[in-house]
C-alpha positions in Angstrom: -67.6 11.6 59.1 -70.4 13.6 56.9 -70.9 17.3 57.4 -74.3 18.7 59.7 -75.5 20.0 56.3 -75.1 16.8 54.6 -77.1 15.2 57.1 -79.9 18.1 57.3 -80.1 17.6 53.5 -80.6 13.7 53.6 -83.6 14.7 56.1 -85.1 17.3 53.7 -84.9 14.3 51.4 -86.9 12.2 53.3 -89.3 14.7 54.4 -90.4 15.9 51.3 -90.1 12.3 49.4 -87.5 13.8 46.6 -86.2 10.8 45.1 -84.1 12.8 42.7 -82.4 14.9 45.1 -81.8 12.1 47.5 -79.9 10.2 45.2 -77.5 13.1 44.3 -76.7 13.4 47.7 -76.2 9.6 48.1 -73.7 9.9 45.0 -71.8 12.8 46.5 -71.3 10.9 49.8 -70.4 8.0 47.7 -67.9 9.7 45.7 -66.6 11.6 48.6 -66.1 8.3 50.7 -68.1 9.4 53.5 -70.4 6.3 53.7 -68.8 4.5 56.6 -70.3 5.6 59.7 -73.4 4.4 60.8 -75.2 7.7 61.5 -74.9 8.6 57.9 -75.8 5.0 56.8 -78.7 4.8 58.9 -80.1 8.7 57.6 -79.4 7.0 54.2 -81.7 4.2 55.0 -84.5 6.5 56.0 -84.4 8.6 53.1 -84.3 5.8 50.5 -87.4 4.2 52.6 -89.6 7.2 52.7 -88.4 8.2 49.1 -89.7 4.7 48.2 -86.4 3.4 47.0 -86.1 0.0 48.9 -83.3 -1.4 46.9 -81.3 1.5 47.4 -82.1 1.4 51.1 -81.3 -2.6 51.1 -78.0 -1.8 49.6 -76.7 0.4 51.8 -77.7 -1.7 54.9 -76.1 -4.9 53.3 -73.0 -2.7 52.9 -72.9 -1.1 56.3 -70.0 -2.5 58.3 -71.5 -2.3 61.3 -75.5 -2.0 61.9 -77.7 -0.4 65.0 -80.9 -0.9 66.4 -82.3 1.7 64.0 -80.6 0.5 61.1 -82.6 -3.2 61.5 -85.8 -1.0 62.7 -85.9 0.9 59.7 -85.4 -1.8 57.0 -88.4 -3.8 58.8 -90.7 -1.2 59.0 -89.9 0.0 56.0 -90.4 -3.6 54.1 -93.8 -4.1 56.1 -95.0 -1.0 55.2 -94.4 -1.3 51.2 -95.7 -4.9 51.2 -92.5 -7.1 51.7 -93.8 -8.4 55.1 -91.8 -11.8 54.0 -88.6 -9.9 53.5 -89.0 -7.9 56.2 -88.9 -11.4 58.7 
């Protein structure tokens, strides 16, 4: 499980649209083996989508062992906002 600091960094990257920093945080999470929880995965998806990293978001989504409504809504909304309506369906 990730620490609140990691979650805060993901939120900052999402809010500022900082893809390089977001990718670095994502890499740290993977190296530390912390991706498994749903909350962290949802935050990663949100950060990736807000930074325009839809492929990254899709990969995190596909690798989630359990998805919540937040996971689905974030992916569907992000795909449709980025002109990927068919994929969103």
